[in-house]
Each structure stands twice: as structure tokens, then as C-alpha cells.
RODO-2510 file (C-alpha; in nm, 4 decimals, decimal comma):
residues 83
     n   res          X          Y          Z
     1     x    -3,8845    -1,6046    -3,2697
     2     x    -3,7306    -1,5557    -2,9312
     3     x    -3,4555    -1,3130    -2,8532
     4     x    -3,1548    -1,4341    -2,6696
     5     x    -3,0742    -1,2369    -2,3632
     6     x    -2,7523    -1,0518    -2,3957
     7     x    -2,4832    -1,1530    -2,1569
     8     x    -2,4531    -0,8970    -1,8851
     9     x    -2,1044    -0,8156    -1,7770
    10     x    -2,0427    -0,8072    -1,4049
    11     x    -1,9594    -0,4671    -1,2604
    12     x    -1,5855    -0,3999    -1,2403
    13     x    -1,4327    -0,5079    -0,9140
    14     x    -1,2080    -0,2711    -0,7172
    15     x    -0,9051    -0,4861    -0,7947
    16     x    -0,9309    -0,4366    -1,1691
    17     x    -0,8174    -0,1358    -1,3668
    18     x    -0,6509    -0,0297    -1,6900
    19     x    -0,7347    -0,0937    -2,0537
    20     x    -0,6649    -0,4674    -2,0259
    21     x    -0,8437    -0,4912    -1,6925
    22     x    -0,5489    -0,6795    -1,5457
    23     x    -0,5904    -0,7778    -1,1854
    24     x    -0,4024    -0,5716    -0,9281
    25     x    -0,4535    -0,6951    -0,5715
    26     x    -0,3066    -0,3780    -0,4214
    27     x    -0,5271    -0,1378    -0,6193
    28     x    -0,7693    -0,0763    -0,3358
    29     x    -0,4815    -0,0335    -0,0879
    30     x    -0,3067     0,2179    -0,3163
    31     x    -0,6305     0,4086    -0,3733
    32     x    -0,6973     0,4376    -0,0008
    33     x    -0,3337     0,5251     0,0757
    34     x    -0,3400     0,8210    -0,1665
    35     x    -0,4988     1,1169    -0,0031
    36     x    -0,4849     1,3477    -0,3066
    37     x    -0,6381     1,1039    -0,5556
    38     x    -0,3506     1,1335    -0,8041
    39     x    -0,1933     0,8200    -0,9515
    40     x     0,1200     0,6905    -0,7835
    41     x     0,4447     0,7998    -0,9474
    42     x     0,7557     0,6095    -0,8496
    43     x     1,0430     0,8342    -0,7398
    44     x     1,3465     0,8386    -0,9637
    45     x     1,6592     0,6693    -0,8294
    46     x     1,9000     0,9147    -0,6676
    47     x     2,1969     0,8003    -0,8758
    48     x     2,0039     0,8632    -1,1968
    49     x     1,9009     1,2102    -1,0840
    50     x     2,2597     1,2968    -0,9941
    51     x     2,3896     1,1656    -1,3273
    52     x     2,1313     1,3660    -1,5218
    53     x     2,2198     1,6769    -1,3216
    54     x     2,5889     1,6200    -1,3958
    55     x     2,5313     1,5650    -1,7686
    56     x     2,3126     1,8737    -1,7862
    57     x     2,5743     2,1018    -1,6347
    58     x     2,7501     2,3590    -1,8517
    59     x     3,0895     2,1988    -1,7927
    60     x     2,9727     1,8582    -1,9131
    61     x     2,8075     2,0103    -2,2197
    62     x     3,1295     2,1965    -2,3055
    63     x     3,3340     1,8763    -2,2685
    64     x     3,0900     1,6842    -2,4907
    65     x     3,1109     1,9569    -2,7589
    66     x     3,4909     1,9439    -2,7484
    67     x     3,4847     1,5659    -2,7786
    68     x     3,2471     1,5897    -3,0742
    69     x     3,4746     1,8429    -3,2454
    70     x     3,7776     1,6179    -3,1914
    71     x     3,5957     1,3182    -3,3405
    72     x     3,4835     1,5201    -3,6431
    73     x     3,8373     1,6580    -3,6915
    74     x     3,9890     1,3082    -3,6746
    75     x     3,7349     1,1739    -3,9241
    76     x     3,8021     1,4612    -4,1634
    77     x     4,1774     1,4116    -4,1270
    78     x     4,1388     1,0396    -4,2027
    79     x     3,9237     1,1133    -4,5084
    80     x     4,1717     1,3675    -4,6450
    81     x     4,4945     1,1756    -4,5817
    82     x     4,3740     0,8306    -4,6898
    83     x     4,4098     0,7646    -5,0655
***
């Protein structure tokens, strides 16, 4: 009885990474371009950062609370006055 030789997988190429081993032609370029070795993180768009800063301000939070209270008051008023 002869044993079949197991198929040997080729060593991973520099252009392949990730769990699915999808091909990324710029992987080697990105790896060389990073001097700290950390993965590349895309910067957030400036408009999004400004909007999040605006929504996180105390004034915006106070306005949102007031709007929520108005909506709850209107809903309660509609529930009470409707037969």
C-alpha cells in the first residue's frame, strides 16, 4: 500500500494577506511605506469630524433633549385628548 504524498501549499506571497488571502498588489508597497509597522488607518473626513464635534457639544445635546421632551409632550397630549 503506497501513501499518497500530501499536497504542499506554496509559501504565501508578499501580495497576499488576510483571512481570505485575497490578493492585494499594493501590500508590499504599503508595508515598505510604513516606517512604524502599524497597519494603515484611513483618516476620517474633515466634514464628518466637524459634524461629530458639533453634535457632541453641550449646546447640541441640550437642544436634542429639548426636542425629545417636546416630542414626548406632544405624544402624551395626543394620547390624552384623542378619544
